[in-house]
Structures are given as structure tokens and as C-alpha cells.
C-alpha positions as CSV (number, residue, x, y, z in Angstrom):
1,X,-26.3,22.4,37.7
2,X,-29.4,21.0,35.6
3,X,-28.2,21.9,32.7
4,X,-24.7,20.9,33.2
5,X,-27.0,17.3,33.9
6,X,-29.0,18.3,30.8
7,X,-25.5,18.6,28.6
8,X,-24.3,15.1,30.1
9,X,-27.3,13.6,28.8
10,X,-27.5,15.2,25.5
11,X,-24.1,13.9,24.6
12,X,-24.6,10.6,25.9
13,X,-27.5,10.6,24.0
14,X,-26.0,11.4,20.9
15,X,-22.8,9.2,21.2
16,X,-25.7,6.1,21.2
17,X,-27.2,7.0,18.8
18,X,-24.7,7.4,16.6
19,X,-23.5,4.2,17.3
20,X,-26.6,1.8,16.4
21,X,-27.0,3.4,13.3
22,X,-23.1,2.9,12.8
23,X,-24.3,-0.9,13.8
24,X,-27.3,-0.7,11.9
25,X,-24.6,-1.5,8.6
26,X,-23.6,-5.5,7.4
27,X,-20.6,-4.3,5.5
28,X,-18.5,-0.9,4.0
29,X,-16.7,-0.3,0.6
30,X,-13.8,1.4,1.0
31,X,-11.8,3.3,-2.0
32,X,-8.2,5.2,-1.3
33,X,-8.0,8.5,-2.8
34,X,-4.4,8.8,-2.3
35,X,-1.5,6.8,-1.2
36,X,2.1,7.6,-0.1
37,X,3.8,3.8,-0.5
38,X,7.2,2.2,-1.0
39,X,7.6,-0.4,-3.1
40,X,10.3,-3.6,-3.6
41,X,14.2,-2.7,-3.4
42,X,14.4,-3.2,-7.7
43,X,17.8,-4.5,-8.4
44,X,20.8,-2.2,-6.9
45,X,18.1,1.0,-6.8
46,X,20.0,4.0,-4.9
47,X,16.7,5.2,-3.6
48,X,14.4,2.9,-2.8
49,X,13.1,3.9,0.5
50,X,11.5,6.9,-1.4
51,X,8.1,7.1,-1.4
52,X,5.6,6.5,-4.5
53,X,2.4,8.6,-5.3
54,X,-0.7,6.7,-6.4
55,X,-3.7,7.7,-6.9
56,X,-7.5,5.1,-6.6
57,X,-4.9,2.5,-6.2
58,X,-6.9,0.4,-3.4
59,X,-10.6,-0.6,-2.9
60,X,-11.7,-2.7,0.2
61,X,-14.7,-4.6,1.2
62,X,-15.2,-4.2,4.3
63,X,-17.6,-7.3,6.7
64,X,-19.0,-5.3,9.7
65,X,-19.6,-7.0,13.3
66,X,-20.3,-4.2,16.0
67,X,-16.8,-3.4,16.9
68,X,-14.3,-5.3,14.7
69,X,-14.8,-4.7,10.9
70,X,-13.4,-7.7,8.7
71,X,-11.4,-6.6,5.7
72,X,-11.2,-7.9,2.1
73,X,-8.8,-5.3,0.0
74,X,-6.2,-5.0,-3.2
75,X,-4.1,-2.0,-4.6
76,X,-2.5,-2.2,-8.0
77,X,-0.2,0.0,-9.1
78,X,1.0,0.2,-13.3
79,X,3.1,2.9,-14.2
80,X,6.6,4.0,-15.9
81,X,9.8,4.4,-13.1
82,X,13.0,5.7,-13.2
83,X,15.5,5.0,-10.9
84,X,19.6,5.2,-10.8
85,X,21.2,2.0,-10.2
86,X,23.7,2.3,-7.6
87,X,25.0,5.5,-7.4
88,X,23.3,8.7,-9.5
89,X,27.3,8.5,-11.8
90,X,26.1,5.3,-12.6
91,X,23.8,4.1,-14.5
92,X,20.1,5.0,-15.4
93,X,16.8,2.2,-15.5
94,X,13.7,3.6,-17.7
95,X,10.9,1.1,-17.5
96,X,7.7,-0.1,-16.3
97,X,6.8,-1.0,-12.9
98,X,3.4,-3.4,-12.2
99,X,3.0,-3.7,-8.7
100,X,-0.3,-5.7,-7.1
101,X,-1.8,-7.0,-3.7
102,X,-4.9,-8.5,-2.0
103,X,-5.1,-8.7,1.6
104,X,-7.5,-10.0,4.3
105,X,-7.7,-9.1,7.8
106,X,-9.4,-7.1,10.6
107,X,-9.9,-3.7,12.0
108,X,-11.3,-2.7,15.3
109,X,-12.6,0.6,16.0
110,X,-11.9,2.1,19.7
111,X,-15.1,3.7,19.8
112,X,-18.3,4.7,18.3
113,X,-17.8,8.7,18.0
114,X,-17.8,10.7,14.9
115,X,-14.4,10.1,15.3
116,X,-12.6,6.5,15.3
117,X,-9.0,5.6,15.8
118,X,-9.3,2.4,14.6
119,X,-6.0,-0.5,14.4
120,X,-5.8,-3.4,12.6
121,X,-3.8,-6.3,10.9
122,X,-3.6,-8.0,7.1
123,X,-2.1,-10.9,5.7
124,X,-1.7,-11.2,2.5
125,X,-0.3,-11.7,-0.6
126,X,2.1,-9.2,-3.0
127,X,3.4,-9.2,-6.5
128,X,6.4,-6.8,-7.9
129,X,7.9,-6.8,-11.7
130,X,9.8,-4.3,-13.0
131,X,10.9,-4.4,-17.2
132,X,13.1,-2.1,-18.6
133,X,16.9,-0.8,-20.1
134,X,19.9,0.2,-18.0
135,X,22.0,2.5,-18.9
136,X,25.6,4.0,-18.1
137,X,25.8,7.9,-17.2
138,X,29.3,7.9,-16.0
139,X,32.0,8.1,-19.0
140,X,35.0,6.7,-17.4
141,X,33.1,3.9,-16.4
142,X,32.1,3.4,-19.8
143,X,35.0,3.3,-21.2
144,X,36.9,0.6,-18.4
145,X,33.7,-2.2,-18.8
146,X,32.1,-3.3,-21.7
147,X,29.3,-0.8,-23.1
148,X,27.1,-2.9,-24.4
149,X,23.4,-1.4,-23.3
150,X,21.7,-3.8,-21.4
151,X,17.4,-5.2,-20.8
152,X,16.2,-5.6,-17.1
153,X,13.4,-7.4,-15.8
154,X,12.9,-8.0,-12.3
155,X,9.8,-10.0,-10.9
156,X,9.2,-10.4,-6.4
157,X,6.3,-12.3,-5.1
158,X,5.5,-13.9,-1.4
159,X,3.4,-13.0,1.6
160,X,2.4,-10.1,3.5
161,X,2.0,-9.3,7.6
162,X,0.8,-5.9,8.0
163,X,-0.3,-3.9,11.0
164,X,-2.6,-1.2,10.9
165,X,-3.3,1.9,12.6
166,X,-5.7,4.8,11.8
167,X,-8.8,6.9,12.5
168,X,-12.4,7.8,10.8
169,X,-14.1,10.7,10.7
170,X,-18.3,10.1,9.9
171,X,-20.0,13.2,8.7
172,X,-22.5,11.4,8.0
173,X,-23.4,7.8,9.1
174,X,-23.5,6.6,5.7
175,X,-20.1,7.9,4.8
176,X,-16.6,8.1,6.5
177,X,-13.2,9.4,5.5
178,X,-10.7,7.4,7.0
179,X,-6.8,8.2,7.0
180,X,-4.3,5.2,7.6
181,X,-1.3,4.1,7.7
182,X,0.9,0.4,7.8
183,X,3.9,-1.8,7.5
184,X,4.3,-4.2,5.1
185,X,6.5,-7.3,6.4
186,X,7.2,-8.5,2.7
187,X,8.7,-11.8,2.2
188,X,9.5,-12.7,-1.4
189,X,11.3,-15.3,-3.5
190,X,13.1,-13.0,-6.1
191,X,14.5,-13.3,-9.8
192,X,15.9,-11.2,-11.3
193,X,17.5,-11.4,-15.2
194,X,19.8,-9.0,-17.1
195,X,20.1,-9.7,-21.0
196,X,23.1,-8.2,-23.0
197,X,22.5,-6.1,-26.0
198,X,25.2,-8.1,-28.0
199,X,25.0,-10.5,-30.9
200,X,24.4,-13.3,-28.7
201,X,22.2,-11.6,-26.0
202,X,23.5,-13.0,-23.3
203,X,21.4,-13.7,-20.0
204,X,22.8,-13.7,-16.2
205,X,19.4,-14.8,-13.9
206,X,20.1,-14.5,-10.1
207,X,17.2,-16.4,-7.7
208,X,16.8,-14.5,-4.2
209,X,14.4,-14.7,-1.3
210,X,14.1,-11.6,0.7
211,X,12.2,-10.0,3.4
212,X,11.6,-5.9,3.5
213,X,10.0,-3.5,5.7
214,X,8.4,-1.4,3.7
215,X,6.3,1.7,5.1
216,X,3.1,3.0,3.6
217,X,2.5,5.8,6.1
218,X,-0.7,8.0,4.7
219,X,-3.9,6.6,2.7
220,X,-6.5,9.3,2.6
221,X,-10.0,7.7,1.0
222,X,-13.9,7.3,1.5
223,X,-15.4,4.8,3.4
224,X,-19.2,4.0,2.5
225,X,-21.7,2.0,4.6
226,X,-24.3,-0.4,2.5
227,X,-26.2,-3.6,3.4
228,X,-28.8,-1.5,6.4
229,X,-30.5,-4.0,8.5
230,X,-32.9,-2.2,10.1
């Protein structure tokens, strides 16, 4: 009985001490090492629900207030992209995708143990632009329509609302390893421009407003606690 009571006291003391250590830091810096992201749809992209791998594309600063952290962060992605337009045997687009976002929000920890589940909510701004060319992949289709090549440009910009769910593991008080996922509600103004590679460079422009739900199921990174107030 005495051993059981001593063990309980020891566990409570350990949790309390660890909680106090975490509360002794004013802010944190987080870096995302890897993320699986769902990008905004481009034109009639056939596999727009496919996840994109991104490495070291996110940075965040958190200001600690007991069990609530206020978050300010952003993401950046700038790489080549190739996709099928409408279908695999229709058209293939090849170009460069630029995508970045800024978010402001909060997260709340459920506890201050070494394993800390948390939830949060962010709002912000996102910009996504694709520039490239379109090539017809179907010979029969190419004979029935103009075989002139096309240059494409699609831009989307708008507001984000993102619920967040994650968990942190604290091997030592100064460092945390986190895994989180979120769902971006993206309301954007979209501008699509198509330029035919003919003599007159004929342009076709289409403007629209869209709402997309973009799932980012998995991000893993490291968080460093700074600003000790001991």
C-alpha cells in the first residue's frame, strides 16, 4: 500500500514538474519537416485529390499562454508540376506551381504530460499560381480539334479557415516533436488564362469564385521552446 501511494505521488510530482517547465517558456519556433498536402485544383485537373509531398515548407511562431498557444505561421511551395487535364488520354499540362499561405490562430493543449494532444483553429490568406503549357495526348482528338499548342496560367487567391488536430511528444522540456493535420476551407477568386500558340496569340480569360475543401492529413516537425521566464 505504501509503495502504491509513493508511486502515485511520484507520478503526480513528475507531471507537475514537467508542466511547470513548459510554462516557463514564453514562445516557440516550429519547423515542418514533412507535409502531405492537397493543392488547389488547376483547370480540369483529373487527379486533384492526390496528395503532394512537401519538405521543410512551413515555419511557425507560437506565443505561450498557459494551456493556449497563439500561432502565426506560413507555408511555401515552388516546384514543377505535371498533370492530366480532364483525363489521362486527353491533355497533359506541364509547368511550375507556386503556392504560399499565411495563417493566424490558436491551439489548446489537453494536458502538460510528455504526450500532449491538442486542437486549434487558424484563419489566413492563400495564393496559388500555375504557369505552363498544354499538350494534346490523343491523336484522334488532335485531328478533330485545333492542334495548336496552348500556354496556361491559373491564379487563385483568397481566405482560409482551418481546424487543426495534433499531438506533441516532449523528450525534453526545450524540444517537442509534433504531428498534426488540418482541413483548409479555401474561398478564392480564380483567374484562368489560355493563350493559343498561333500567329495572333489568341487569349481566352475566365474569372470565377470557388470554394474548396483541401485536406492536409499529415505534417511532422520539431518545435523549440525559447524565452525562459524563470
